[in-house]
Structures are given as structure tokens and as C-alpha cells.
TORTOR-318900 format. One record per residue (C-alpha): residue in one letter; x, y, z. Coordinates in nm, 2 decimals. Each point is the difference from the previous one (the first is absolute). Last residue first. Layout:
N
+-----+--------+--------+--------+
| res |      u |      v |      w |
+-----+--------+--------+--------+
|   A |      X |      Y |      Z |
...
+-----+--------+--------+--------+
***
This chain:
337
+-----+--------+--------+--------+
| res |      u |      v |      w |
+-----+--------+--------+--------+
|   X |  -0.42 |   4.18 |   1.30 |
|   X |  -0.18 |   0.30 |   0.06 |
|   X |  -0.27 |  -0.12 |   0.19 |
|   X |   0.25 |  -0.17 |   0.23 |
|   X |   0.22 |   0.34 |   0.01 |
|   X |  -0.26 |   0.14 |   0.13 |
|   X |   0.24 |   0.19 |   0.30 |
|   X |   0.31 |  -0.08 |  -0.15 |
|   X |  -0.08 |   0.07 |  -0.36 |
|   X |  -0.13 |   0.37 |   0.13 |
|   X |   0.30 |   0.07 |   0.19 |
|   X |   0.26 |  -0.05 |  -0.32 |
|   X |  -0.30 |   0.21 |  -0.14 |
|   X |   0.09 |   0.26 |   0.27 |
|   X |   0.42 |  -0.07 |  -0.07 |
|   X |   0.02 |   0.06 |  -0.36 |
|   X |   0.24 |  -0.26 |  -0.11 |
|   X |  -0.34 |  -0.16 |  -0.16 |
|   X |   0.06 |   0.23 |  -0.18 |
|   X |   0.23 |  -0.16 |  -0.28 |
|   X |  -0.21 |  -0.20 |  -0.14 |
|   X |  -0.15 |   0.21 |  -0.23 |
|   X |  -0.29 |  -0.03 |  -0.22 |
|   X |  -0.10 |  -0.36 |   0.13 |
|   X |   0.09 |   0.12 |   0.35 |
|   X |  -0.29 |   0.33 |   0.00 |
|   X |  -0.23 |  -0.29 |  -0.14 |
|   X |   0.05 |  -0.26 |   0.31 |
|   X |  -0.07 |   0.35 |   0.16 |
|   X |  -0.34 |   0.10 |  -0.18 |
|   X |  -0.16 |  -0.38 |   0.08 |
|   X |   0.13 |  -0.07 |   0.30 |
|   X |  -0.15 |   0.33 |   0.11 |
|   X |  -0.33 |  -0.03 |  -0.21 |
|   X |  -0.04 |  -0.36 |   0.16 |
|   X |   0.04 |   0.16 |   0.33 |
|   X |  -0.30 |   0.32 |  -0.09 |
|   X |   0.18 |   0.30 |  -0.01 |
|   X |   0.11 |   0.20 |   0.29 |
|   X |   0.35 |  -0.14 |   0.03 |
|   X |   0.05 |   0.14 |  -0.36 |
|   X |  -0.06 |   0.34 |   0.11 |
|   X |   0.26 |   0.02 |   0.25 |
|   X |   0.24 |  -0.23 |  -0.25 |
|   X |  -0.03 |   0.28 |  -0.22 |
|   X |   0.23 |   0.25 |   0.23 |
|   X |   0.27 |  -0.31 |   0.09 |
|   X |  -0.04 |  -0.04 |  -0.40 |
|   X |   0.07 |   0.39 |  -0.06 |
|   X |   0.38 |  -0.02 |  -0.05 |
|   X |   0.10 |  -0.33 |  -0.12 |
|   X |  -0.25 |   0.01 |  -0.25 |
|   X |  -0.36 |  -0.10 |  -0.11 |
|   X |  -0.18 |   0.12 |  -0.33 |
|   X |  -0.06 |  -0.34 |  -0.10 |
|   X |  -0.14 |  -0.11 |   0.28 |
|   X |  -0.20 |   0.24 |   0.11 |
|   X |  -0.14 |   0.03 |  -0.41 |
|   X |  -0.11 |  -0.35 |   0.07 |
|   X |  -0.16 |   0.05 |   0.36 |
|   X |  -0.19 |   0.24 |  -0.11 |
|   X |  -0.17 |  -0.18 |  -0.30 |
|   X |  -0.02 |  -0.28 |   0.18 |
|   X |  -0.16 |   0.17 |   0.28 |
|   X |  -0.23 |   0.19 |  -0.30 |
|   X |  -0.14 |  -0.30 |  -0.15 |
|   X |  -0.08 |  -0.14 |   0.38 |
|   X |  -0.20 |   0.27 |   0.06 |
|   X |   0.04 |   0.16 |   0.41 |
|   X |   0.25 |   0.20 |  -0.05 |
|   X |   0.24 |   0.14 |   0.29 |
|   X |  -0.07 |   0.36 |   0.10 |
|   X |   0.32 |   0.22 |  -0.01 |
|   X |   0.07 |   0.07 |   0.36 |
|   X |   0.26 |  -0.22 |   0.16 |
|   X |   0.25 |   0.00 |  -0.29 |
|   X |  -0.06 |   0.45 |  -0.03 |
|   X |   0.37 |   0.06 |  -0.19 |
|   X |   0.04 |  -0.34 |  -0.14 |
|   X |  -0.36 |  -0.05 |  -0.03 |
|   X |  -0.02 |   0.33 |  -0.24 |
|   X |   0.35 |   0.01 |  -0.16 |
|   X |  -0.14 |  -0.32 |  -0.19 |
|   X |  -0.24 |   0.15 |  -0.16 |
|   X |  -0.34 |  -0.12 |   0.14 |
|   X |  -0.25 |  -0.20 |  -0.23 |
|   X |  -0.22 |   0.18 |  -0.23 |
|   X |   0.17 |  -0.02 |  -0.29 |
|   X |   0.08 |  -0.37 |   0.01 |
|   X |  -0.30 |  -0.10 |  -0.02 |
|   X |  -0.02 |   0.12 |  -0.32 |
|   X |   0.22 |  -0.36 |  -0.04 |
|   X |  -0.28 |  -0.22 |   0.11 |
|   X |  -0.18 |   0.12 |  -0.27 |
|   X |   0.19 |  -0.01 |  -0.27 |
|   X |   0.08 |  -0.36 |   0.10 |
|   X |  -0.40 |  -0.12 |   0.02 |
|   X |  -0.10 |   0.16 |  -0.35 |
|   X |   0.37 |  -0.13 |  -0.16 |
|   X |  -0.12 |  -0.33 |   0.09 |
|   X |  -0.35 |   0.01 |  -0.15 |
|   X |   0.09 |   0.18 |  -0.28 |
|   X |   0.27 |  -0.26 |  -0.12 |
|   X |   0.39 |   0.02 |   0.12 |
|   X |   0.18 |   0.20 |  -0.27 |
|   X |  -0.25 |   0.10 |  -0.25 |
|   X |  -0.23 |   0.09 |   0.38 |
|   X |   0.39 |   0.14 |   0.07 |
|   X |  -0.05 |   0.30 |  -0.28 |
|   X |  -0.39 |   0.00 |   0.06 |
|   X |   0.01 |   0.11 |   0.35 |
|   X |   0.34 |   0.22 |  -0.04 |
|   X |  -0.16 |   0.26 |  -0.23 |
|   X |  -0.10 |   0.21 |   0.20 |
|   X |   0.28 |   0.06 |   0.19 |
|   X |  -0.08 |  -0.18 |   0.35 |
|   X |   0.30 |  -0.29 |  -0.02 |
|   X |   0.23 |   0.23 |  -0.12 |
|   X |   0.17 |  -0.09 |  -0.32 |
|   X |   0.39 |  -0.12 |  -0.10 |
|   X |   0.12 |  -0.17 |   0.29 |
|   X |  -0.34 |  -0.12 |   0.06 |
|   X |   0.00 |  -0.14 |  -0.35 |
|   X |   0.31 |  -0.24 |   0.03 |
|   X |  -0.18 |  -0.11 |   0.39 |
|   X |  -0.27 |  -0.09 |  -0.28 |
|   X |   0.16 |  -0.17 |  -0.18 |
|   X |   0.17 |  -0.21 |   0.30 |
|   X |  -0.34 |  -0.07 |   0.09 |
|   X |  -0.09 |  -0.16 |  -0.34 |
|   X |   0.27 |  -0.26 |   0.08 |
|   X |  -0.08 |  -0.11 |   0.32 |
|   X |  -0.40 |  -0.01 |  -0.10 |
|   X |  -0.28 |   0.17 |  -0.03 |
|   X |  -0.24 |  -0.03 |  -0.35 |
|   X |  -0.02 |   0.06 |  -0.33 |
|   X |  -0.22 |   0.06 |  -0.30 |
|   X |  -0.37 |  -0.08 |   0.26 |
|   X |  -0.20 |  -0.27 |  -0.11 |
|   X |   0.20 |  -0.30 |   0.25 |
|   X |  -0.05 |  -0.35 |  -0.09 |
|   X |   0.35 |  -0.16 |   0.09 |
|   X |   0.00 |   0.30 |   0.33 |
|   X |   0.29 |   0.21 |   0.12 |
|   X |  -0.06 |   0.23 |   0.29 |
|   X |   0.35 |  -0.04 |   0.14 |
|   X |   0.15 |   0.23 |   0.27 |
|   X |  -0.39 |   0.18 |   0.05 |
|   X |  -0.06 |  -0.34 |   0.19 |
|   X |   0.22 |   0.18 |   0.27 |
|   X |  -0.22 |   0.29 |   0.07 |
|   X |   0.15 |   0.22 |   0.28 |
|   X |   0.38 |  -0.20 |   0.02 |
|   X |  -0.03 |   0.09 |  -0.42 |
|   X |  -0.13 |   0.33 |   0.06 |
|   X |   0.29 |   0.09 |   0.19 |
|   X |   0.25 |  -0.23 |  -0.21 |
|   X |  -0.16 |   0.24 |  -0.33 |
|   X |   0.03 |   0.34 |   0.21 |
|   X |   0.37 |  -0.05 |   0.12 |
|   X |   0.11 |   0.06 |  -0.33 |
|   X |   0.28 |  -0.27 |  -0.15 |
|   X |   0.34 |   0.01 |   0.18 |
|   X |   0.09 |  -0.36 |  -0.10 |
|   X |   0.04 |  -0.12 |   0.30 |
|   X |  -0.32 |   0.13 |   0.07 |
|   X |  -0.17 |  -0.16 |  -0.23 |
|   X |   0.19 |  -0.30 |   0.07 |
|   X |  -0.14 |  -0.04 |   0.35 |
|   X |  -0.40 |   0.05 |  -0.18 |
|   X |   0.05 |  -0.24 |  -0.24 |
|   X |   0.08 |  -0.27 |   0.29 |
|   X |  -0.33 |   0.14 |   0.23 |
|   X |  -0.22 |   0.02 |  -0.33 |
|   X |   0.14 |  -0.41 |  -0.08 |
|   X |  -0.03 |  -0.06 |  -0.38 |
|   X |  -0.02 |  -0.39 |  -0.10 |
|   X |   0.27 |  -0.19 |  -0.22 |
|   X |  -0.12 |  -0.32 |  -0.13 |
|   X |   0.32 |  -0.25 |   0.04 |
|   X |   0.15 |  -0.29 |  -0.26 |
|   X |   0.32 |  -0.22 |  -0.05 |
|   X |   0.04 |  -0.02 |  -0.33 |
|   X |   0.09 |  -0.32 |  -0.22 |
|   X |  -0.35 |  -0.16 |   0.06 |
|   X |  -0.20 |   0.26 |  -0.07 |
|   X |   0.16 |   0.03 |  -0.38 |
|   X |  -0.09 |  -0.39 |  -0.08 |
|   X |  -0.36 |   0.03 |   0.17 |
|   X |  -0.05 |   0.28 |  -0.24 |
|   X |  -0.09 |   0.38 |   0.16 |
|   X |  -0.34 |   0.11 |  -0.13 |
|   X |  -0.06 |   0.33 |  -0.19 |
|   X |   0.05 |   0.34 |   0.16 |
|   X |  -0.14 |   0.32 |  -0.14 |
|   X |  -0.11 |   0.09 |   0.28 |
|   X |  -0.36 |  -0.04 |   0.13 |
|   X |   0.10 |  -0.06 |   0.33 |
|   X |  -0.06 |  -0.40 |   0.00 |
|   X |   0.32 |  -0.05 |  -0.17 |
|   X |   0.24 |   0.10 |   0.26 |
|   X |   0.26 |   0.26 |  -0.16 |
|   X |   0.32 |  -0.08 |  -0.08 |
|   X |   0.34 |   0.02 |   0.19 |
|   X |   0.32 |  -0.19 |  -0.10 |
|   X |   0.34 |  -0.08 |   0.14 |
|   X |   0.40 |  -0.08 |  -0.15 |
|   X |   0.31 |   0.05 |   0.15 |
|   X |   0.31 |   0.03 |  -0.27 |
|   X |   0.36 |   0.00 |   0.13 |
|   X |   0.03 |  -0.34 |  -0.08 |
|   X |   0.01 |   0.12 |  -0.36 |
|   X |  -0.29 |  -0.17 |  -0.17 |
|   X |   0.11 |  -0.36 |  -0.19 |
|   X |  -0.07 |   0.06 |  -0.38 |
|   X |  -0.15 |  -0.33 |  -0.26 |
|   X |  -0.27 |   0.23 |   0.00 |
|   X |  -0.08 |   0.19 |   0.28 |
|   X |   0.06 |  -0.21 |   0.30 |
|   X |  -0.04 |   0.05 |   0.37 |
|   X |  -0.09 |  -0.34 |   0.01 |
|   X |  -0.32 |   0.09 |   0.12 |
|   X |  -0.07 |   0.30 |  -0.01 |
|   X |   0.15 |   0.04 |  -0.36 |
|   X |  -0.11 |  -0.30 |  -0.09 |
|   X |  -0.43 |   0.01 |   0.04 |
|   X |   0.04 |   0.38 |  -0.11 |
|   X |  -0.15 |  -0.12 |  -0.35 |
|   X |  -0.29 |  -0.14 |   0.14 |
|   X |  -0.12 |   0.32 |   0.17 |
|   X |   0.08 |   0.15 |  -0.34 |
|   X |  -0.23 |  -0.29 |  -0.17 |
|   X |  -0.31 |   0.03 |   0.28 |
|   X |   0.00 |   0.36 |  -0.06 |
|   X |   0.16 |   0.25 |   0.25 |
|   X |  -0.22 |   0.23 |   0.24 |
|   X |   0.09 |  -0.26 |   0.31 |
|   X |   0.41 |   0.08 |  -0.08 |
|   X |  -0.07 |   0.41 |   0.05 |
|   X |   0.37 |   0.00 |   0.09 |
|   X |   0.26 |  -0.20 |  -0.05 |
|   X |   0.23 |   0.17 |   0.19 |
|   X |   0.38 |  -0.14 |  -0.05 |
|   X |   0.22 |   0.16 |   0.29 |
|   X |   0.33 |   0.06 |  -0.08 |
|   X |   0.36 |  -0.01 |   0.11 |
|   X |   0.24 |   0.16 |   0.27 |
|   X |  -0.08 |   0.34 |  -0.12 |
|   X |   0.24 |   0.32 |  -0.08 |
|   X |   0.13 |  -0.08 |  -0.33 |
|   X |  -0.19 |  -0.27 |  -0.18 |
|   X |   0.06 |  -0.34 |   0.05 |
|   X |   0.20 |  -0.10 |  -0.28 |
|   X |  -0.15 |  -0.26 |  -0.20 |
|   X |   0.18 |  -0.39 |  -0.02 |
|   X |  -0.36 |  -0.15 |   0.07 |
|   X |  -0.31 |   0.15 |  -0.06 |
|   X |  -0.14 |   0.29 |   0.06 |
|   X |  -0.32 |   0.03 |  -0.22 |
|   X |  -0.08 |   0.39 |  -0.09 |
|   X |   0.18 |  -0.15 |  -0.33 |
|   X |  -0.26 |  -0.20 |  -0.16 |
|   X |   0.15 |  -0.37 |   0.04 |
|   X |   0.14 |  -0.15 |  -0.31 |
|   X |  -0.18 |  -0.33 |  -0.13 |
|   X |   0.24 |  -0.27 |  -0.21 |
|   X |  -0.07 |  -0.13 |  -0.34 |
|   X |   0.35 |  -0.24 |  -0.13 |
|   X |   0.19 |   0.04 |  -0.40 |
|   X |   0.17 |   0.32 |   0.15 |
|   X |  -0.16 |   0.16 |   0.31 |
|   X |  -0.34 |   0.10 |  -0.13 |
|   X |  -0.20 |   0.17 |   0.19 |
|   X |  -0.33 |  -0.03 |   0.23 |
|   X |  -0.16 |   0.25 |   0.22 |
|   X |   0.00 |  -0.07 |   0.39 |
|   X |  -0.21 |  -0.23 |   0.22 |
|   X |  -0.15 |   0.31 |   0.19 |
|   X |  -0.03 |   0.26 |  -0.28 |
|   X |  -0.03 |  -0.27 |  -0.28 |
|   X |  -0.36 |  -0.08 |   0.15 |
|   X |  -0.11 |   0.36 |  -0.03 |
|   X |  -0.03 |   0.28 |   0.33 |
|   X |  -0.25 |   0.26 |   0.09 |
|   X |  -0.21 |  -0.16 |   0.25 |
|   X |   0.32 |  -0.21 |   0.13 |
|   X |   0.16 |   0.43 |   0.11 |
|   X |   0.40 |  -0.04 |   0.03 |
|   X |   0.11 |   0.23 |   0.24 |
|   X |   0.39 |  -0.09 |   0.03 |
|   X |   0.08 |   0.15 |   0.35 |
|   X |   0.31 |   0.04 |   0.10 |
|   X |   0.10 |  -0.16 |   0.34 |
|   X |   0.17 |   0.25 |   0.29 |
|   X |  -0.16 |  -0.26 |   0.26 |
|   X |  -0.22 |   0.24 |   0.17 |
|   X |  -0.02 |   0.14 |  -0.37 |
|   X |  -0.18 |  -0.33 |  -0.09 |
|   X |  -0.20 |  -0.07 |   0.28 |
|   X |  -0.15 |   0.40 |  -0.07 |
|   X |  -0.09 |  -0.10 |  -0.35 |
|   X |  -0.18 |  -0.31 |   0.06 |
|   X |  -0.21 |   0.16 |   0.33 |
|   X |  -0.10 |   0.31 |  -0.24 |
|   X |  -0.09 |  -0.28 |  -0.31 |
|   X |  -0.27 |  -0.19 |   0.23 |
|   X |  -0.08 |   0.33 |   0.19 |
|   X |  -0.42 |  -0.03 |   0.04 |
|   X |  -0.09 |   0.17 |  -0.36 |
|   X |  -0.17 |  -0.31 |  -0.15 |
|   X |  -0.12 |  -0.23 |   0.21 |
|   X |   0.31 |  -0.26 |   0.11 |
|   X |   0.21 |  -0.31 |  -0.12 |
|   X |   0.40 |  -0.02 |   0.08 |
|   X |   0.13 |  -0.25 |  -0.16 |
|   X |   0.29 |  -0.11 |   0.17 |
|   X |   0.33 |  -0.18 |  -0.22 |
|   X |   0.24 |  -0.20 |   0.21 |
|   X |   0.35 |   0.00 |   0.05 |
|   X |   0.01 |  -0.01 |   0.34 |
|   X |   0.15 |   0.35 |   0.09 |
|   X |  -0.29 |   0.07 |  -0.25 |
|   X |  -0.27 |  -0.17 |   0.23 |
|   X |   0.09 |   0.13 |   0.34 |
|   X |   0.00 |   0.40 |  -0.19 |
|   X |  -0.36 |  -0.12 |  -0.14 |
|   X |  -0.11 |  -0.05 |   0.36 |
|   X |   0.19 |   0.28 |   0.20 |
|   X |  -0.19 |   0.28 |  -0.25 |
|   X |  -0.33 |  -0.20 |   0.03 |
|   X |  -0.04 |   0.01 |   0.31 |
|   X |   0.07 |   0.37 |  -0.01 |
|   X |  -0.24 |   0.03 |  -0.23 |
|   X |  -0.27 |  -0.19 |   0.17 |
|   X |  -0.06 |  -0.36 |  -0.10 |
|   X |  -0.30 |  -0.25 |  -0.17 |
|   X |   0.09 |  -0.34 |  -0.06 |
+-----+--------+--------+--------+
***
């Protein structure tokens, strides 16, 4: 079943607490690995990142060895087994079997005992080990193999899909460049442009937008090389649209102009300019200037008032105590909430 990031977070947590092994499927770049690491951090678990596409059967079943006149299988050192000490500062481990659908059938078969019986050879995993799996879908032209029915029944399955509103909320919390989330709100389809038969060298997705955020810290988007630089990250089509959108900012009234003349500044009509302007105000709102900004915000179309103030509070929840904002909510609370 398809689930959004927040739903998958809750469900994977529930599966792990029930000692089940979640299998998170999704298209490339949608945030599967990031979600697993986020859950591990929340519960103070040390991640053991095991890429099954790069494994040999002995990596999972144990390495054969001779003990006296009998043979046994010794677990690889990355598997915590009974008797091992929990690392200092952690509550346990999260064994992350990533790229499981990219693993060859014999590797998948070697994982049967690990995911169901929690054993490597004759050795039991430590009781404080949680297990989670992730992989690409067969339909995405990624390196993926059909999962055997035996392995399917040993896992519980979720399919992660990208939701632009959730992603924009996350981007604000992470302090990403507000121009990126402003652009995604203007054109939500630009968050994730992946298609299995795409012809570009890359595509826009949560992963490549994070790459873009890193680049924007080093390069001005209006620089000569900005377009080819971002095209190598997002694809040429998306990069052109994003650069064009960002160029709008240089023609926006400054925050000083808005604060000094909130009743006289011309209210733009073009949606792209309104998205850029509301994002810029949300980014720059403070306790000292919000009352003046609100005089101008009140002149915007109602949907952009709500958009601007929701983003303002998402970035700085302390601004909820500003009397002018409380007055606005009292008058327009239904639209706001």
C-alpha cells in the first residue's frame, strides 16, 4: 500500500516494536534510506547499513569454520549476536538491509533465516537488534529482481510515495533555502519528476533537491554557470524553470520597502511572483517587523495570506505570540486552521 513519509515513519516504528521486519519499497531518490536513519536516530539505535546488492551468501549465513571435529558458521563482525556489548551511547542497533530488491536470488534466499529467525548460522542476533529493509520497485528500471514469495511472506510491506507538502515542511525544519520550497509550492510536480523511461541524465527528486540546496550555499543562482551546474543535478528542464523562478527575487520589493510603505507597495498579480514574495517575507519575518509586514500581507489574495503566515510560523513558531498575528488569526482563523 502507498504511504506518505509521515505514515511510513509511524508504521515502520510500529512494525519494529512488534518485532516484525518492514520492507520499504519506493522509486529511486524518494527518501527511503533517510527515513530509516531518522527512525534509528530517534530511538538511539546504531545503524548497520548492509547493502545486499553487494553481499555474498556467506555475508548473511556466516563464514564456514572448523571447531574441533565439527564445522560451524561464524557470523561476520557487523552482526551483533547474543553476548555482544551494546555500543556506548546507544540503546541497540538497527540492521538496515538496503537494496534488497537489487540482490540476486541466492542472496535474497540467504536472508530468509536472518529476517524471520533472527539468526546468522547457529547464532542468534542480539535481542536489541531491530531489522528494516528497503529497495527499489521492479517497474522503475532500477536494478531490481523479483522478490521470492518465501521472502515476501517474511516481511511486512509498504510503498513510499513523495508528498510535496510534507517535503516542504521538512525542508523548512531543516533550514533549506526557502527559494526551493517556494518553487515547489508554485509547481508541486517539480519536486519529483522521475519516470522509468526518462531520457535525461538525472531528474528532480528529494535527493537531488538536497544536492541543489548544497550548491546554493556555494553558488549564486544568477551566476553564469548556475544553469549548467543545476542542470547536472535536477535535469536541464527543471533547472531552467527553477533559475527563472529565482530571478524573480531580484525584482521583488525589499523587506525595508514593504515595512516602510506597507499600504503603498504594489501587490503583484502573477502567481509566480506571489509565491516568491510570500516565501521571502516568511523567511525574513521577525518579532519586530511582523506587525508591519502584516499590513501588506493583509492586501494579498486570501490564499497567499494563509500560505505566507503558515510558512512564517513553520520557520519561527515564537512569532505566534505577536499581537498583530493573533489579531489576524482571530479574524481569519477558519482559513488559517
